[in-house]
N, C-alpha and C positions, 0 to 999 in steps of 0.2 A: 138930384140927390145921390151921392156916393152910397153903395151898400156899406155895410159896417168893415167888411173885410177890405174893401178897397180904400177906405178912409184911413184905418188903421194901417194899412201898408204905406200910404201917402205920408202918414205922421211919422211912422219909423224909418222912411226911406228904404224900406228893404228893397232890394232887386226883385222883380216878378221873375218865376221861373218861365224860362224860354225867350225872355228878353224885356227891357224896360218897357216899351211900348206896350206890350200885354197887359202891363199893371195898370195903365190909363184907362180913365173912364172914357165912355164912347166909342165911335167906329174908328179903326185903325187901318187905313190902306194907303198905298202909294198911287194915287190915280192922278190922271192928267198926263199932259203930254202924249195924248195919243193911246193912254190907258184908260179904258171905260169906268166911269163911276160904279159903284155897287149898287145893286137893285135898290130903286127907291121904295117899293112896297113892303120891305121889311119892316116888321113890328116885335120880332122877338125880343125876349129881355136880355139874351146872350146869344151869341153866336161866332162860329169859328170856321174857317176854309183852310186847309192844310193839303201840300202835296205829300202823299202816304209813302212814296219812295225816299225822297230827300228829307223830309220833315221840316221844309219849309212852310212857315205860317203865312198864306197870302193876304189873309185880311182876317180882322175879328172886329167883335165888339163886347166889350165889358166881359172879356175872355175867362178873368179869373174870380168873376163873381160868384160866390156860393150860393147855389139854388138847390131845391129839392130835386132828385133826380129822377124820380119814379122808376120804372122799371129799365131804364138804359143802365142801371147799375147791375144788372144782370150781367152786363158784360165782363165786370169786374168778378162777379161770381164764376161765371164760365172760365176766365183766365186763369184763376186760383185754383178751380178744380177739376177741369177737365183733363190735366194730364194723370189724374190719382187714379182713375176706375178705367177699366176696359168696356167696349162697347157691350158685350156679351155679359158682363156681371149682372146678377140679378138682385132685385129688392123685392121685399114683401110688405106691403103698406100695413103699418101699425096706427090707430086712432090717435094715440100719444105724439105721433110724429108732426102732426099737425095742429098741435095745442096753440102754438102761435101764429097760426093764419089769420090775418084780419078779417074783419067782416067785409063783404062785398067783394073779395079779392078775386081776381081773374083766376081761372082754374082750369087746366085740361081735363079733369075728370077721373083721378085716381080713386080707386076704390079699397076701402078697407080689406086687408087680408088677401088681395090678389098680387099675383107677381107681376113684375115689369122688368126689361131690361134697361140697363143705363141709356143704351141708346133711344129707347122709348121716352125716358125721362128727359134727355137732352132735347129731343123734339118737342115734348113740352113745354120746356123752358124757352127755347128758342122761336118756335112758331106761334104758341098759345100764349105765351108770357105767362105760364101756369104756374102761381105762386105755389100751389100744392106738388109740383112737379121740383120746384126749388127746395122746398122743406123735405121732400123724398129724399133727394141727393144730399142735403143738410144732414139727416139723420146716418146716412151711410156714412158721412164725413166725421162724424162723432158728435153732432148736435149743433145748435146755434151759436153758443158762445164761442166754441172752437172756430166754427166757420168765419163768423164776424170777424174774430180776431185776425184769421189768414187774409181776410179780404182786406182790412186795413194794413196790414204787414205788406200784402202784394201793393196796396196804394202807394206806401212809403217807397217801397223798392222803386217803383216806377216815377217817383218824384211826382206824382199826383196829389199834391199838398192841400188842395182846397176839398179832399174828398174825406168824409168820415161816415164809415157805415156803422148802422145801428141794428139793421135787420138784414137777412141776405137776398131779398125779394124786391126792393124797392118801395115796399109800403109806406105810406106816410109815418113818420117818427120824428119826435124832438132831435135836432141836432144831425140828422142824416141830410148830408149836403155831397154835392160834386159842382164841376163846372165844365163850361163848355170848352175850356182847355183840357180838363184831366178826362173827360169822356172821351176825347178825340186820342188822348195819350193811350187811354186804355183799349181804345178799339184797335187802335195799330198793334198794340202788344197782342193782343187776343188773334189778330189775323195772321199772325204767325203760325198759327196753330192749324194745322189742315184740318182736323175734326170741326174747329171753331167755324172755319170758312165754310166747310160745308153744311153745318148746319144753319149757319145765318143765311147761306143763299137757297135753301131748299123751300121751293113754294108751297108745299103740301106733303103730308105723310098719314099713312094709316095708325092710329091709335088703338091699342087693345082695350076692347070691352068686356062685354059679359061672357059667360062661359070659360070653359078650360081646353086647355090642350088644343088638338086640331081644330075642334068646334068651336073655339074662341071667336067672338064675334070682333070685328074693327069698325072705325068709324074714321073718317077723313077730317083732320085738322090741317087749317088753313094759316099761312103766316100772316101775322097781324101787321107786318109792314107793307103798308099800302103803296110804296115806290115798287116794291117787288112784285105784287101780285095785282095792283090797280083797285080801283075802287069806282061806284059810281061819280062820274064827273071829274075822274082822275086816271089818266092813263099810268102804266108802268114807264119807270124813268130807262131809257136806253142805257144799258151798261151797269145797272144798278144790280150790288152784289150784296146786301145784306146794309145796316149790320142789326141795329136794335131800337125800338120804339117803346115809349112809355106814355102813360097818364095816370094822375092822381088829381084829386081835388085840389091840395098844396101846390102839386107842380105845375098843372097845366099838361101840355103836350108836350114831350121831349121827342128827340131822335137824332141818333149819328146814324149817318150813312157812308157807304164807299162805293165807288163808281170809276169805271175807265171809258176813257175816250181817245182813240187815237194814239194807243200807248202809254196814255198817262192817266196815274192812278190818284184821286182825290178823295180825301174824307171832309165831311161836312158834319158838323153840330149844330142842332138849333133847338133852344129852351125857351118855352112858354111865350109862343106867338100870343100878341094881345089881339085876338079875334075869336067870334064865337065859332067859327068854321071848325069843326074837328079836323078838316085836313089841311089846316093852314101851315102846320108845322112841315107838312111834305111839299106843299106848293113853295114854302120859301126854302126849304131845303133844294129843291130842283132849281129855283132861281139863283141859288148860290153856286150850286154845280155848273150851271150853264156859265155864269160868269167867272167861276173859276177855271173852266177849260179855255175859256175866251183869252185869258189874262196869263196863264200858267206859262211859264217860260220867257215872260216879258215884264213881269211885274218885279219890283224888289220886293222881298219879304219882310214882314214886320217883326217876326221872331222865328222860332223854330220848336218842334216838338222834341225834349229833350232826350238824353238815353237814360236807361235804368241805373241805379247807383251802382250796381255790380258790373256795369260797363264803364263806370267814369271812374278813371284813375286817381284824380285829385279830387274826388267829392263830389258833391253837387255840382251842376252845371250853373255856372254864372254868366250873365251877359256881358258882352264888351262894353267898351265905351261907347258913349254916346255921339251922335253928330250934332245935335242940336238943330234949330231950324224953325221956321214958321209954319203955321197950320195952312192947309189948303183945304178949303170947304168941301164937305160932301152935302151936310145937312146943315148949313151954319145957323146958329142962334138956338139951336133946340136947349132949352134950360136946363132939362132933365140929363142931358149927357148923350142922350140917344143920337146918333149921327152928328156927333159934335164936330166933326171935321178931320180931314187926313194930315198926319203929321209927319215930317221926315223920318227917315230910319234912325232908331237909338237903341242900341244894345241889341240886336239882332244878329245873329251869325251868318254872316254872307253864305256860305254855302247851304247852312241849314241841315248839315248833317247829322242824324240822329244816333251814328253809329251803329245801326242794326242792319244796314245794308238796304238794299231797293227792296221796297215791300211789294214783292211780286206776288200777285195773286193768282195762281193757276185754276181754272175751273173748266169742265167739259159738260156738255148737256148729255144725260142719260134717258132717253125717251123725253117726256115732259119734265122731268126732275132735273134740278140744276147741282150736280155734284162737283165735290172738289177732286181735282185730279193731279195736281202737284204742289211741291212744296215751295215755300218762299226761297229763292235761290240769289246769291249774289251777281249783280251786274247782267240780269236778264230781266224780262219784260214778258208777260202772258196776259192775254185779255181776260177781263172779267165778263160774266154772262150779262147777256140781255135780260134773260128771265122774264120773258114776255108771256104772260098767260093771263086769261079770262078769270076774274074772281069767281068762285064758286060758292053756294050757301054753305054757312057753317053749321056743323053738327051740334056745337056747344056755344054758351055766351062768348063774346070777346069784348076787348077794350074795358070791362069793367071798371068803375070808380076806383076801385083797391088795386089796380094793375102795379 
């Protein structure tokens, strides 16, 4: 059964952003003839694999299906707000700033009337997925209404048309949706900011606690991205460097990741695996990374990550004329459209260029922390960090139901 959004698009015959194939239900991938099939064990409601540098979408499943994004929407929050504040700007917590914080929200542990730097707050957003840190920065930005409006405007600029923001932290709310396509698009945009890259790749940090001045205590917070820091039964993924995970009761588990192997940088988004395993979103992401690296450079793309509107001279990107053709089975005969079969390329831009240049992500290791060291540059590549480090006990709750 098609989602209402996909059904409406099919009825209206509106072209899907990024290529006609991306608007089709089921799995879209040009496999066969020596190109391996996508992993069979995938259960996610929606997923997408893209080359971060060229913008080519290598494969996708229900790429434009609107779904609750959970804390992955914090990538859009960061993309919109990171340039607005300096790291050493100070914030003093006031109780009224957290009036909209949802029950059970994940929190980094901001205390009323205590002072924090903007860098502290971004550590809280990226590492602990702290909704309290989001609302602290939201207060600095003029409040929830203004921040949500800026996030929706930023989504429109990025052509993330499946995305609608109701609150800035990803807490479940009626009408708050995004898609695997949009989250990948948003991640690619955010990763062009050096601070975004650094925060997303940081395994752990010290966060201010009780006390004042030089006597102020700190406690360690650890990144909730399990492909970055690992977990019992899950090793860190080689080459991973972010980006953001999420969980709510409505969204299930969501994740967008970026990784590098042999000079190639891929982005993968996975939304709501059909599994009781809370690590399934990471296992399926890792499987898609492995598959993507094995086929990158040889597989025909099924679409592209489009350019922002400000970089598109003729208005919103439109797909090219389709080629037609017959399906080639990946998982034939699934009545719900999952793994409905591969189809020949239609509407995907052959070069897949997004107009932003190569998504070159440069990082170096500083001790055990992973810190950004270079900006994105045209026509150059730098490796992403392996970021391999053993998980350590957390001081505060993680992955709360309201993350």
